[in-house]
C-alpha positions as CSV (number, residue, x, y, z in Angstrom):
1,X,0.2,-0.3,0.1
2,X,2.0,3.5,-1.0
3,X,1.4,6.7,0.9
4,X,1.1,9.8,0.0
5,X,3.2,13.1,1.5
6,X,-0.1,14.1,2.8
7,X,-0.4,10.9,4.4
8,X,3.0,11.0,5.7
9,X,2.9,14.2,7.1
10,X,-0.6,13.8,8.9
11,X,1.5,10.5,10.6
12,X,4.1,13.0,11.7
13,X,2.0,15.7,13.3
14,X,-0.1,12.5,15.0
15,X,3.4,11.3,16.3
16,X,4.5,14.9,17.4
17,X,1.2,15.0,19.5
18,X,1.9,11.3,20.8
19,X,5.2,12.5,21.9
20,X,5.0,16.0,23.7
21,X,6.4,15.9,27.1
22,X,3.9,17.6,29.9
23,X,3.9,18.2,33.6
24,X,6.7,20.3,35.8
25,X,8.1,18.3,39.1
26,X,10.3,21.3,40.9
27,X,13.2,19.7,41.4
28,X,13.1,17.0,38.9
29,X,12.4,18.5,35.6
30,X,15.4,20.3,34.5
31,X,14.6,24.1,33.6
32,X,17.1,24.7,31.0
33,X,19.4,27.1,30.3
34,X,18.4,27.2,26.9
35,X,17.0,25.1,24.1
36,X,15.0,25.1,20.9
37,X,11.4,25.5,21.2
38,X,9.8,23.1,18.1
39,X,6.5,22.4,17.1
40,X,5.0,19.8,15.1
41,X,5.0,22.4,12.0
42,X,8.5,22.2,12.6
43,X,8.9,18.6,12.8
44,X,6.5,18.1,9.5
45,X,9.1,21.0,7.5
46,X,11.9,18.7,8.4
47,X,10.6,15.7,6.9
48,X,9.0,17.7,3.9
49,X,12.1,18.4,3.0
50,X,13.9,15.2,3.6
51,X,10.9,13.4,1.5
52,X,11.6,16.0,-1.4
53,X,15.5,15.0,-0.9
54,X,16.3,18.5,-1.0
55,X,19.6,18.2,0.9
56,X,21.9,20.8,-0.4
57,X,21.5,24.8,-0.7
58,X,18.2,25.5,-3.1
59,X,14.9,27.1,-2.8
60,X,14.3,27.4,1.1
61,X,18.2,28.6,1.5
62,X,17.3,31.7,-0.8
63,X,14.1,31.8,0.5
64,X,14.8,32.3,4.3
65,X,17.8,34.5,3.0
66,X,15.3,37.1,1.7
67,X,13.3,36.7,4.5
68,X,16.3,37.6,7.0
69,X,17.2,40.2,4.6
70,X,13.7,41.9,4.7
71,X,12.9,41.3,8.3
72,X,16.2,43.7,9.2
73,X,15.8,45.7,6.0
74,X,19.4,45.3,4.7
75,X,20.1,44.4,1.2
76,X,21.4,40.9,1.8
77,X,21.6,37.9,4.0
78,X,24.1,35.0,3.2
79,X,23.1,31.8,5.4
80,X,26.2,29.9,6.3
81,X,26.7,26.5,8.6
82,X,27.0,28.0,11.7
83,X,27.3,31.3,13.8
84,X,31.1,30.8,14.1
85,X,31.3,30.3,10.4
86,X,29.4,33.2,9.7
87,X,31.6,35.5,12.0
88,X,34.6,33.8,10.4
89,X,33.2,35.2,6.9
90,X,32.4,38.6,8.4
91,X,36.0,39.1,9.4
92,X,37.6,37.5,6.9
93,X,35.5,39.8,4.4
94,X,36.7,42.5,5.6
95,X,40.9,41.2,4.4
96,X,39.8,40.8,0.7
97,X,41.8,42.3,-1.8
98,X,38.5,43.6,-3.3
99,X,38.5,46.2,-0.6
100,X,41.8,47.8,-2.1
101,X,43.6,50.1,0.4
102,X,40.5,49.9,2.6
103,X,41.8,46.2,3.1
104,X,43.0,44.8,6.7
105,X,46.3,43.3,6.8
106,X,47.8,41.1,8.9
107,X,49.4,43.0,12.1
108,X,46.1,45.6,12.0
109,X,44.0,45.4,15.1
110,X,40.5,44.7,15.9
111,X,38.9,46.4,18.7
112,X,36.8,43.6,21.1
113,X,35.8,42.4,24.5
114,X,37.5,40.4,26.8
115,X,34.6,38.8,28.7
116,X,33.1,37.0,25.5
117,X,32.8,34.1,23.4
118,X,35.6,32.8,21.5
119,X,34.2,32.8,18.3
120,X,34.0,36.6,18.2
121,X,37.4,36.6,18.6
122,X,39.3,33.8,16.9
123,X,38.3,34.9,13.4
124,X,40.7,38.3,13.9
125,X,43.7,35.7,15.0
126,X,42.7,33.3,12.0
127,X,43.4,36.3,9.3
128,X,46.7,37.2,11.2
129,X,45.1,40.5,13.3
130,X,45.5,41.2,16.3
131,X,42.5,41.9,18.9
132,X,42.3,44.5,21.4
133,X,40.6,43.5,24.7
134,X,38.7,46.1,26.7
135,X,36.5,45.4,29.7
136,X,32.9,45.8,29.9
137,X,30.5,47.2,32.8
138,X,28.7,45.3,35.4
139,X,25.2,45.1,35.0
140,X,24.7,45.6,31.6
141,X,28.0,43.5,30.3
142,X,28.7,45.6,27.8
143,X,31.9,47.8,26.6
144,X,31.0,51.6,27.0
145,X,31.5,53.6,24.3
146,X,34.2,55.1,26.3
147,X,36.3,51.9,26.5
148,X,35.9,51.3,22.6
149,X,37.3,54.7,22.0
150,X,40.5,54.8,24.2
151,X,41.1,51.6,22.6
152,X,42.0,52.8,19.5
153,X,45.4,53.1,17.9
154,X,47.1,53.9,15.2
155,X,46.7,50.4,13.6
156,X,43.2,49.8,14.8
157,X,41.0,49.1,11.9
158,X,37.8,47.2,12.9
159,X,35.6,46.6,15.9
160,X,34.0,43.5,16.5
161,X,31.7,43.0,19.5
162,X,28.6,41.0,20.2
163,X,25.6,42.4,22.1
164,X,26.0,40.7,25.3
165,X,23.6,37.9,26.3
166,X,21.1,39.9,24.2
167,X,21.6,43.3,25.5
168,X,22.4,45.9,22.9
169,X,25.7,48.1,23.5
170,X,25.5,51.3,23.2
171,X,25.4,50.4,18.9
172,X,24.5,53.6,17.7
173,X,27.4,55.5,19.3
174,X,29.5,52.6,18.6
175,X,28.8,53.1,15.1
176,X,29.4,57.1,15.1
177,X,32.8,56.4,16.5
178,X,34.0,53.4,14.1
179,X,32.4,56.4,11.2
180,X,34.6,58.9,12.3
181,X,37.1,57.2,12.9
182,X,37.5,55.2,9.7
183,X,36.6,51.9,11.1
184,X,34.5,48.8,10.2
185,X,32.1,47.8,12.5
186,X,31.0,44.1,12.8
187,X,28.1,42.9,15.0
188,X,27.9,39.9,16.9
189,X,24.2,39.6,17.0
190,X,24.1,36.0,17.6
191,X,23.0,36.5,20.9
192,X,20.0,39.3,20.1
193,X,18.1,38.5,17.3
194,X,15.1,40.9,18.1
195,X,16.8,42.8,20.4
196,X,16.5,47.0,19.3
197,X,18.3,50.1,20.3
198,X,16.6,53.5,20.2
199,X,14.1,51.2,18.5
200,X,16.5,50.4,16.1
201,X,17.0,46.3,15.3
202,X,20.5,45.8,16.6
203,X,22.4,43.9,13.5
204,X,21.3,47.0,11.3
205,X,23.7,49.2,12.5
206,X,27.3,48.2,11.5
207,X,28.9,47.0,8.4
208,X,28.6,43.5,8.6
209,X,26.6,41.7,11.3
210,X,26.1,37.9,12.3
211,X,23.6,35.8,13.8
212,X,23.7,32.3,15.3
213,X,20.5,29.4,14.7
214,X,21.9,27.2,16.9
215,X,19.5,25.5,19.3
216,X,20.1,27.5,22.0
217,X,19.5,30.9,20.0
218,X,16.5,32.9,19.5
219,X,15.3,30.8,16.5
220,X,16.7,27.8,15.2
221,X,17.6,25.6,11.7
222,X,19.5,22.9,13.8
223,X,22.8,24.4,13.2
224,X,23.4,27.5,11.1
225,X,24.0,31.3,11.1
226,X,24.1,34.0,8.6
227,X,26.0,37.2,7.5
228,X,24.1,40.2,6.8
229,X,25.3,43.2,5.1
230,X,23.8,46.7,3.2
231,X,27.1,46.8,1.7
232,X,27.0,45.0,-2.0
233,X,30.8,44.6,-2.1
234,X,31.1,43.3,1.6
235,X,28.2,40.6,0.1
236,X,29.7,39.6,-2.9
237,X,32.6,38.9,-0.6
238,X,31.1,37.1,1.9
239,X,29.6,34.7,-0.7
240,X,32.5,34.0,-2.8
241,X,34.3,33.3,0.8
242,X,31.4,31.2,1.9
243,X,31.0,29.5,-1.7
244,X,34.8,27.5,-1.9
245,X,36.0,31.3,-2.6
246,X,34.9,31.4,-6.6
247,X,34.2,34.2,-8.6
248,X,31.0,32.9,-10.3
249,X,27.8,34.0,-8.2
250,X,25.5,31.0,-10.1
251,X,23.7,28.8,-7.9
252,X,24.4,25.5,-7.8
253,X,22.9,23.8,-10.9
254,X,22.9,27.2,-12.4
255,X,24.8,28.2,-15.3
256,X,26.0,31.6,-17.2
257,X,23.7,33.8,-15.6
258,X,26.6,36.6,-16.3
259,X,26.2,35.7,-19.6
260,X,30.1,36.0,-20.3
261,X,30.9,32.4,-18.6
262,X,33.2,31.9,-21.2
263,X,34.6,35.3,-22.0
264,X,36.5,36.5,-19.0
265,X,39.9,36.6,-18.2
266,X,41.4,36.5,-14.7
267,X,44.6,35.8,-12.9
268,X,46.8,34.3,-15.8
269,X,44.1,31.8,-17.0
270,X,43.7,31.6,-20.2
271,X,40.7,33.8,-21.6
272,X,37.4,32.1,-21.9
273,X,38.3,29.8,-18.6
274,X,35.1,28.7,-17.7
275,X,34.1,31.0,-15.0
276,X,32.0,28.5,-12.6
277,X,35.5,27.5,-11.9
278,X,37.6,30.9,-11.6
279,X,38.6,31.5,-7.7
280,X,39.0,35.2,-6.7
281,X,39.4,34.3,-3.2
282,X,40.9,31.8,-0.6
283,X,37.6,30.6,0.3
284,X,35.5,27.3,2.1
285,X,32.1,25.5,1.9
286,X,30.7,27.0,4.6
287,X,26.6,27.0,3.3
288,X,24.0,25.3,4.8
289,X,21.2,23.0,3.4
290,X,17.8,23.2,2.6
291,X,17.1,20.8,5.1
292,X,18.3,23.5,7.7
293,X,16.8,25.9,5.7
294,X,13.3,24.5,5.7
295,X,13.4,24.4,9.4
296,X,14.9,27.9,9.9
297,X,11.5,29.3,7.3
298,X,9.2,27.7,9.8
299,X,11.2,28.9,12.9
300,X,11.3,32.4,11.5
301,X,7.8,33.3,12.0
302,X,8.1,32.7,15.7
303,X,10.8,35.6,16.1
304,X,8.4,38.1,17.7
305,X,6.5,35.5,19.9
306,X,9.8,34.1,21.0
307,X,11.4,37.3,22.1
308,X,8.4,38.1,23.8
309,X,8.5,35.3,26.0
310,X,12.3,35.8,26.6
311,X,11.3,39.2,27.7
312,X,8.6,38.1,30.0
313,X,10.7,35.3,31.5
314,X,13.7,37.8,32.1
315,X,10.8,40.6,33.8
316,X,9.5,37.7,36.2
317,X,13.0,36.5,37.3
318,X,14.2,40.4,38.0
319,X,11.4,41.0,39.6
320,X,11.2,38.0,41.8
321,X,15.0,38.5,42.6
322,X,14.8,42.1,43.4
323,X,16.0,43.2,46.7
324,X,17.8,40.0,47.5
325,X,21.1,40.7,49.2
326,X,24.9,40.0,47.9
327,X,23.8,39.5,44.1
328,X,24.0,42.1,41.3
329,X,20.9,41.7,38.8
330,X,21.5,42.8,35.5
331,X,19.9,45.8,33.9
332,X,19.5,46.5,30.3
333,X,21.4,49.3,28.5
334,X,19.6,52.5,28.5
335,X,17.4,53.0,25.4
336,X,17.4,49.5,24.9
337,X,14.7,46.6,24.5
338,X,16.7,43.5,25.0
339,X,15.8,40.3,23.5
340,X,17.2,38.5,25.9
341,X,19.5,35.5,25.8
342,X,19.7,34.7,29.7
343,X,19.8,36.2,33.0
344,X,22.8,37.2,34.6
345,X,23.8,37.2,38.3
346,X,27.1,38.1,40.0
347,X,27.8,37.5,43.5
348,X,29.4,40.5,45.5
349,X,32.2,40.1,46.9
350,X,31.2,40.8,50.1
351,X,28.4,37.7,50.2
352,X,28.9,35.2,53.0
353,X,29.0,32.2,50.3
354,X,30.9,31.2,47.1
355,X,29.5,31.5,43.4
356,X,30.3,27.7,43.1
357,X,28.4,27.1,46.1
358,X,25.2,28.8,44.6
359,X,25.6,26.8,41.6
360,X,26.1,23.8,42.9
361,X,22.8,24.7,45.2
362,X,20.9,25.6,41.9
363,X,22.2,22.3,40.2
364,X,20.6,20.1,42.8
365,X,17.4,21.7,42.2
366,X,17.7,20.7,38.3
367,X,18.2,24.8,37.7
368,X,20.9,25.1,34.8
369,X,23.8,27.5,35.4
370,X,26.1,28.4,32.3
371,X,29.1,30.6,33.0
372,X,29.6,34.0,31.2
373,X,31.0,32.6,28.8
374,X,34.7,32.7,28.8
375,X,34.8,35.2,31.6
376,X,37.8,36.4,30.4
377,X,39.6,35.2,27.4
378,X,43.1,36.5,28.2
379,X,43.6,33.9,30.6
380,X,42.2,30.6,28.4
381,X,45.2,28.4,27.5
382,X,44.3,29.2,23.7
383,X,45.4,32.6,24.0
384,X,48.2,32.6,26.5
385,X,50.7,32.7,23.8
386,X,48.0,34.4,21.2
387,X,49.1,38.3,20.2
388,X,46.9,40.5,21.6
389,X,46.7,44.1,23.4
390,X,45.1,45.0,26.2
391,X,43.6,48.9,26.8
392,X,43.0,49.3,30.2
393,X,42.2,46.9,33.2
394,X,40.1,44.2,32.8
395,X,38.8,44.3,36.3
396,X,35.0,43.2,35.4
397,X,36.2,40.7,33.0
398,X,38.2,38.9,35.8
399,X,35.0,39.7,38.4
400,X,33.0,37.5,35.7
401,X,35.4,34.6,35.5
402,X,35.0,34.3,39.7
403,X,31.8,35.4,40.3
404,X,29.5,35.6,37.0
405,X,26.9,33.3,35.7
406,X,23.2,33.0,34.3
407,X,20.6,30.8,34.4
408,X,17.6,30.4,31.5
409,X,15.1,32.4,30.2
410,X,14.3,30.8,26.8
411,X,10.5,30.1,25.9
412,X,10.4,26.9,26.6
413,X,10.1,27.8,30.1
414,X,6.9,28.2,31.7
415,X,5.8,30.6,34.6
416,X,6.0,27.7,37.1
417,X,9.7,26.9,36.2
418,X,11.0,30.6,36.3
419,X,9.3,30.4,39.9
420,X,11.3,27.9,40.8
421,X,14.0,29.4,39.6
422,X,13.3,32.4,41.8
423,X,12.6,29.9,44.7
424,X,16.1,28.1,44.4
425,X,17.7,31.4,44.5
426,X,16.1,32.9,47.3
427,X,16.2,29.9,49.8
428,X,19.5,29.6,49.3
429,X,20.3,33.4,49.8
430,X,17.9,33.6,53.1
431,X,19.6,30.4,54.5
432,X,22.9,32.0,54.5
433,X,22.0,35.6,55.3
């Protein structure tokens, strides 16, 4: 007996409904720090793409790229296989020979923060550039424009900073600094999809911006990411670097869109060499697939819903923990509306307990905790022998390495789960005060 696609997809929906977890038991059911929120439509989207054997980048990928570009009001979006790859492509694009005198060259500096995630910094080192590490402010966990400006030296050519756990840095002011100083600005927006600064989406202020669609992030395509830009020169470079470094812009399976496939001469190749196999950059294959994009497209329509849930959960935690002693609670950057990635807690130095003791208590109550990423990247073994410059003391980054962590606010958490997190923190603090 044969099955139609609609029959199979109906069974997929039934399977999903039969396997939805329900019920929360405090102290038994995990309160995750992050995770994907997937419904039956997501499952159907993946299965439908698999049934159609859309296994490479294709129609769904192009539709998702157009949807993302339209959402941000930018001209181009290029999907990648991860947010880390998106960061690599964005920074590497600034080293392209096609930028001529504007290109970054080995030894040039890029201002970034020490209290961050490695994939914001690694592309700087991987391109032979020098990260200039600066400190952040406790409470917002972002670098101030003043710290950024003080870090700029004669070889500084770019700024590459992430919006901390969804909380925007003062990106309008930083973009002006970059413009006034002739610097490139890359916004690592991987934790901040849907956040705004002065009413404008983060990811739209810089020369380039990146997104991650890893399951922990605001929407997911499994693994995946994106590079966004309004600059068509940079967009073309990003596309070339992502697609093996080739000069041709035809889609896979497409030929001669430029009508000059066998008429060009580049490098020292013979005139008329097939343009599909001319390479203008030393690139990679960092494309995503239609299987991923089909999921991403379905998740895309939930950006606002998920952002509202994140804000709700963060505000419930903030209100529930307000007034507790021995903790520094987080605050949004002035003039911002964060789509929060997590809820940050810093244990004050005067606390009669250690950060590890609080974390152990929360973990014993099944409330998952995460450190604030690297805390201070300059203290990690990977970077001890790497070239970098430090501008100013990294006092707050060191505090974060010792006493800062975060707990979850993602849309999969219910009010009951959030209240359990509040009770778990509160009972520990009150027992030690």
